[in-house]
C-alpha positions in Angstrom: -198.5 -9.6 53.4 -200.8 -12.3 54.8 -202.9 -11.0 57.6 -202.0 -13.8 59.9 -198.2 -13.4 59.4 -198.6 -9.6 59.7 -200.5 -9.9 62.9 -197.8 -12.2 64.3 -195.1 -9.8 63.4 -196.9 -6.9 64.9 -197.6 -8.9 68.1 -193.9 -10.0 68.4 -192.7 -6.4 67.9 -195.1 -5.1 70.5 -193.9 -7.7 72.9 -190.3 -6.9 72.1 -190.9 -3.1 72.6 -192.7 -3.6 75.9 -190.1 -6.0 77.2 -187.2 -3.7 76.1 -189.0 -0.8 77.9 -189.4 -3.0 81.0 -185.8 -4.2 80.9 -184.5 -0.7 80.4 -186.4 0.5 83.4 -185.3 -2.5 85.5 -181.6 -1.9 84.5 -181.9 1.7 85.3 -183.3 0.9 88.8 -180.6 -1.7 89.5 -177.8 0.5 88.1 -179.0 3.5 90.1 -179.1 1.6 93.3 -175.8 0.0 92.6 -174.3 3.4 91.8 -175.4 4.9 95.1 -173.9 2.0 97.0 -170.8 2.1 94.9 -170.4 5.8 95.6 -170.5 5.1 99.3 -168.0 2.2 98.9 -165.6 4.5 96.9 -165.9 7.1 99.7 -165.0 4.6 102.4 -162.1 3.3 100.3 -160.8 6.8 99.5 -157.1 7.2 100.0 -157.8 10.2 102.3 -159.0 7.8 105.0 -156.0 5.4 104.5 -152.6 6.1 103.0 -153.1 9.9 103.1 -154.6 10.0 106.5 -152.5 11.5 109.3 -154.6 9.7 112.0 -153.8 6.4 110.4 -150.1 7.1 110.4 -150.3 8.4 114.0 -151.9 5.0 115.0 -149.2 3.1 112.9 -146.4 5.0 114.5 -147.9 4.6 118.0 -148.2 0.9 117.5 -144.6 0.6 116.3 -143.3 2.7 119.2 -145.3 0.7 121.8 -144.2 -2.6 120.3 -140.6 -1.6 120.2 -140.6 -0.3 123.8 -142.4 -3.4 125.0 -139.8 -5.6 123.2 -137.0 -3.6 124.7 -135.2 -5.9 127.2 -131.7 -5.5 128.5 -130.0 -8.9 128.4 -126.6 -9.6 129.9 -124.8 -9.0 126.6 -126.7 -5.9 125.6 -126.3 -4.5 129.2 -122.6 -4.6 128.9 -122.6 -2.9 125.5 -125.1 -0.3 126.6 -123.1 0.4 129.8 -120.0 0.9 127.7 -121.7 3.4 125.4 -123.3 5.3 128.3 -119.9 5.4 130.1 -118.2 6.8 127.0 -121.0 9.3 126.6 -120.8 10.5 130.2 -117.0 10.7 130.1 -117.1 12.8 126.9 -119.8 15.0 128.4 -117.9 15.6 131.7 -114.6 16.3 129.8 -116.4 18.8 127.6 -118.0 20.5 130.6 -114.7 20.7 132.5 -113.0 22.3 129.4 -115.8 24.9 129.0 -115.8 25.6 132.8 -112.0 26.2 132.7 -112.2 28.5 129.6 -115.2 30.4 131.0 -113.4 31.2 134.2 -110.2 32.4 132.8 -109.1 36.0 132.7 -110.6 37.2 136.0 -109.8 37.0 139.7 -113.2 35.5 140.5 -112.8 32.9 137.8 -109.4 32.1 139.2 -110.9 31.4 142.6 -113.6 29.2 141.1 -111.1 27.2 139.2 -108.9 26.9 142.3 -111.8 25.5 144.3 -112.7 23.0 141.6 -109.0 21.8 141.5 -108.8 21.6 145.3 -112.0 19.7 145.6 -111.3 17.7 142.5 -115.0 17.9 141.6 -114.6 16.7 138.0 -112.3 13.9 139.1 -115.0 12.7 141.5 -117.7 12.9 138.8 -115.5 10.8 136.5 -114.9 8.3 139.3 -118.7 8.0 139.8 -119.4 7.4 136.1 -119.8 3.6 136.7 -122.4 4.4 139.4 -124.3 6.8 137.0 -124.1 4.3 134.3 -125.6 1.5 136.4 -128.4 3.8 137.6 -129.3 4.9 134.0 -129.4 1.3 132.8 -131.6 0.2 135.7 -133.9 3.2 135.0 -134.3 2.2 131.4 -135.0 -1.5 132.3 -137.7 -0.7 134.9 -141.3 -1.4 133.6 -142.7 1.7 135.2 -140.2 3.9 133.4 -140.8 2.1 130.1 -144.4 3.1 130.5 -143.5 6.7 131.1 -141.2 6.8 128.1 -143.9 5.2 126.0 -146.5 7.7 127.1 -144.1 10.6 126.5 -143.4 9.5 122.9 -147.1 9.0 122.2 -147.9 12.4 123.5 -145.2 13.9 121.4 -146.5 12.1 118.3 -150.0 13.4 119.0 -148.8 16.9 119.6 -146.7 16.9 116.4 -149.6 15.7 114.2 -152.0 18.3 115.8 -149.5 21.1 115.2 -148.5 20.1 111.7 -151.5 18.7 109.9 -155.0 19.9 109.3 -157.8 18.0 111.1 -159.5 15.3 109.1 -163.2 15.7 108.4 -164.9 12.4 109.1 -168.5 13.5 108.8 -169.2 12.0 105.4 -167.5 8.7 106.3 -169.4 8.6 109.7 -172.7 9.3 108.0 -172.1 6.4 105.6 -171.3 4.0 108.4 -174.4 5.2 110.3 -176.5 4.8 107.1 -175.6 1.1 106.9 -175.6 0.6 110.6 -171.9 -0.3 110.7 -169.2 0.7 113.2 -166.2 -0.7 111.5 -165.0 0.6 108.1 -163.6 -2.8 107.0 -166.9 -4.7 107.8 -168.9 -1.9 106.1 -166.7 -2.1 103.0 -167.1 -5.9 102.7 -170.9 -5.6 103.2 -171.1 -2.9 100.5 -169.0 -5.0 98.0 -171.4 -7.9 98.5 -174.4 -5.6 97.8 -172.8 -4.2 94.7 -172.0 -7.7 93.3 -175.5 -8.9 94.0 -177.0 -5.9 92.1 -174.5 -6.3 89.3 -175.5 -10.0 88.9 -179.2 -9.1 88.8 -178.6 -6.3 86.3 -176.4 -8.5 84.1 -179.3 -10.9 83.5 -181.6 -8.1 82.4 -178.8 -6.7 80.1 -178.3 -10.1 78.4 -182.0 -10.4 77.5 -182.2 -6.7 76.5 -179.3 -7.0 74.0 -180.7 -10.2 72.6 -184.0 -8.6 71.9 -182.3 -5.4 70.5 -180.2 -7.6 68.2 -183.4 -9.4 67.0 -185.0 -6.0 66.3 -182.0 -4.9 64.4 -182.1 -8.1 62.3 -185.8 -7.6 61.7 -185.1 -4.0 60.4 -182.3 -5.2 58.2 -183.7 -8.3 56.6 -187.5 -8.5 56.8 -189.3 -7.4 53.7 -192.4 -5.3 53.4 -192.2 -3.5 56.8 -195.4 -1.7 57.6 -195.8 1.7 59.1 -196.8 0.2 62.4 -193.7 -2.0 62.4 -191.5 1.0 61.6 -193.2 2.9 64.5 -192.5 0.0 66.9 -188.8 -0.1 65.8 -188.6 3.6 66.3 -190.0 3.2 69.8 -187.4 0.6 70.6 -184.7 3.1 69.5 -186.3 5.7 71.8 -186.1 3.3 74.8 -182.5 2.5 74.0 -181.7 6.2 73.7 -183.4 7.2 77.0 -181.5 4.5 78.9 -178.2 5.3 77.2 -178.4 9.0 78.0 -179.4 8.5 81.7 -177.0 5.7 82.7 -173.2 6.2 83.2 -171.0 5.9 80.1 -167.6 5.2 81.6 -166.1 4.7 85.0 -162.6 6.2 85.5 -161.1 4.4 88.5 -157.5 4.5 89.6 -156.5 2.8 92.9 -153.7 1.2 94.9 -154.7 -2.4 95.4 -151.9 -3.4 97.7 -149.0 -1.5 99.4 -146.5 -3.2 101.7 -143.3 -1.9 103.3 -141.3 -2.2 106.5 -140.9 0.5 109.1 -138.5 -0.1 112.0 -138.7 -3.9 111.4 -142.5 -3.8 111.4 -144.7 -4.7 108.4 -147.0 -1.9 107.2 -149.9 -2.7 104.9 -152.5 -0.7 103.0 -155.1 -2.2 100.6 -157.8 -0.9 98.1 -156.9 2.8 98.3 -158.9 4.8 95.7 -156.9 7.6 94.2 -159.5 8.8 91.7 -163.0 7.9 90.6 -165.6 9.5 88.3 -168.7 8.1 86.7 -171.0 10.2 84.7 -173.8 9.8 82.1 -174.2 12.1 79.1 -177.1 14.0 80.8 -175.1 14.4 84.0 -172.1 15.8 82.0 -174.4 18.2 80.2 -176.0 19.4 83.5 -172.6 19.8 85.1 -171.1 21.8 82.2 -174.2 24.0 81.8 -174.2 24.8 85.6 -170.7 26.2 85.4 -170.1 30.0 85.4 -167.5 29.7 82.6 -169.0 30.6 79.3 -166.7 28.3 77.3 -167.7 25.3 79.4 -171.4 26.3 79.2 -171.2 26.5 75.4 -169.6 23.0 75.1 -172.3 21.6 77.3 -174.9 23.3 75.1 -173.4 21.8 72.0 -173.3 18.3 73.5 -176.9 18.7 74.5 -178.0 19.8 71.1 -176.0 17.4 68.9 -176.1 14.3 71.1 -179.5 14.6 72.8 -181.9 16.9 71.0 -180.9 15.9 67.5 -181.4 12.2 68.1 -184.7 12.7 69.8 -185.9 15.1 67.0 -184.8 12.5 64.4 -186.9 9.8 66.1 -189.9 12.1 66.2 -189.5 13.1 62.6 -189.1 9.5 61.6 -192.5 8.7 63.2 -194.1 11.7 61.4 -192.6 10.6 58.1 -193.9 7.1 58.5 -197.5 8.1 59.4 -198.1 11.3 57.5 -198.0 11.2 53.7 -198.4 15.0 53.7 -195.3 15.5 55.8 -193.1 13.2 53.8 -192.5 15.9 51.2 -191.4 18.5 53.8 -187.7 19.3 53.5 -187.2 19.6 57.2 -188.7 16.1 57.8 -186.6 14.6 55.1 -183.5 16.3 56.4 -184.0 15.0 59.9 -184.9 11.5 58.9 -182.2 10.9 56.2 -179.5 13.5 56.6 -179.3 14.6 60.3 -177.1 11.6 61.2 -174.0 13.5 60.3 -175.2 16.5 62.4 -176.5 14.6 65.4 -173.0 13.3 66.0 -174.4 10.4 68.0 -172.0 7.9 66.2 -169.2 10.4 66.7 -170.0 10.5 70.4 -169.8 6.7 70.6 -166.3 6.8 68.9 -165.2 9.7 71.1 -166.2 7.9 74.3 -164.6 4.7 73.2 -161.3 6.6 72.3 -161.5 8.4 75.6 -161.8 5.1 77.4 -158.7 3.8 75.6 -156.9 7.0 76.3 -157.8 7.2 80.0 -157.1 3.6 80.5 -153.7 3.9 78.9 -152.7 7.0 80.7 -153.8 5.8 84.1 -152.1 2.4 83.6 -148.8 4.1 82.7 -149.0 6.5 85.6 -149.9 3.8 88.1 -147.1 1.6 86.8 -144.7 4.5 87.4 -146.1 4.9 90.9 -145.6 1.2 91.6 -141.9 1.5 90.7 -141.2 4.5 93.0 -139.2 2.6 95.6 -137.5 -0.8 95.6 -138.1 -1.2 99.3 -141.8 -0.9 98.9 -144.2 -3.4 97.3 -147.0 -1.7 95.5 -149.7 -3.1 93.3 -151.6 -0.4 91.4 -154.8 -1.2 89.5 -156.7 0.6 86.7 -160.4 -0.3 87.1 -161.5 2.1 84.3 -164.2 0.5 82.2 -167.0 1.3 79.8 -170.5 1.1 81.5 -173.9 0.1 80.3 -174.8 3.6 79.2 -172.2 3.4 76.4 -173.5 0.0 75.1 -177.2 1.2 75.2 -176.3 4.4 73.4 -174.3 2.4 70.8 -177.3 0.1 70.4 -179.5 3.2 69.8 -177.1 4.5 67.1 -177.1 1.2 65.3 -180.9 0.9 65.4 -181.3 4.5 64.3 -178.9 4.1 61.3 -180.7 0.8 60.3 -184.1 2.5 60.4 -182.9 5.5 58.3 -181.2 3.2 55.8 -184.3 1.0 55.5 -186.5 4.1 55.0 -184.2 5.6 52.5 -184.5 2.5 50.3 -188.3 2.7 50.2 -190.4 4.9 48.1 -193.1 6.8 50.1 -195.8 4.8 48.3 -194.2 1.5 49.4 -194.9 2.2 53.0 -197.6 -0.2 53.9 -200.3 0.8 56.3 
């Protein structure tokens, strides 16, 4: 290889490796900040503060009750109908009372006297004759603004009493701490502000991701097609793989996100609306999954976490280290362990299997959530509900996939070279 061309290739690979390292760190910073804000946004949008919140429903019922009472107005036509209904109710009530009074005072001398007094004074007849007066007084009572206020307050007190006696008290400490953290008093304003921040960070991160994957693609093409790769160039390519692996392991692989985007229905003639209600959300990286599983007290979960750590973290890292040793040390190239790790450990590291498993999990989760949310949306014909499945693969998956591709290309390229062909 001509020294000038070799120097240029080395220089370009060094720049590529440094830029990929810088971009990986920048993406990690942006994604970590975005993730913290998104976690707060998810908490504020949680269904427990909205559709499943008893205080929300108490306020909704109170608003409906207040509005209906304030709208209640006895017109001439409705006054006549109401008077007729009240008259019929009072007549039936007095007749029932007269019948029970007569039956209750039969069979005894004292009862006979009480019935005789009632018949002589015609008390029940006088009550029936006064029914129009009672009716007018009741209608006037219901139509008085002061009495409307008393009825309204009574109903509101009963709603409040019922909710306190029936439902557990909602813990708002986490929500309030988030609002305080962002110096917001209103949950809707805070939600909109956090969405803006998340979108800004996503846009900045996307620019870095685009450049990173372009450079990773160029490095892969270099590994695949350039002839006469030197040990220094192999080392730089291995370093690029290490950067991709580190970012892929530390960043989230998949977001599982199920929510109700819109929900509209009518209660007592009033329109009720809920929006952006998060039912379930999880976002984890491979390292976080391993740490979570190994922190459990269940031995089976711990063992699974240990296997994931060994086959998808430790094996790939060991393979990269052994690849560097194989490239630089002629003495170590004949060691069986080094040769196994460089050329045959791919099937044992299961990194490629992990990529396929995560992708299949994404398809499975997405399909299951979409089906369940569609069923939820068709629960009632009188309710308009738009459910949304926001489950999506995250940057950690793509970076981990890029590492797998680079690692396979490096192993394939090394396997086609004789040890003596490695140029210093």
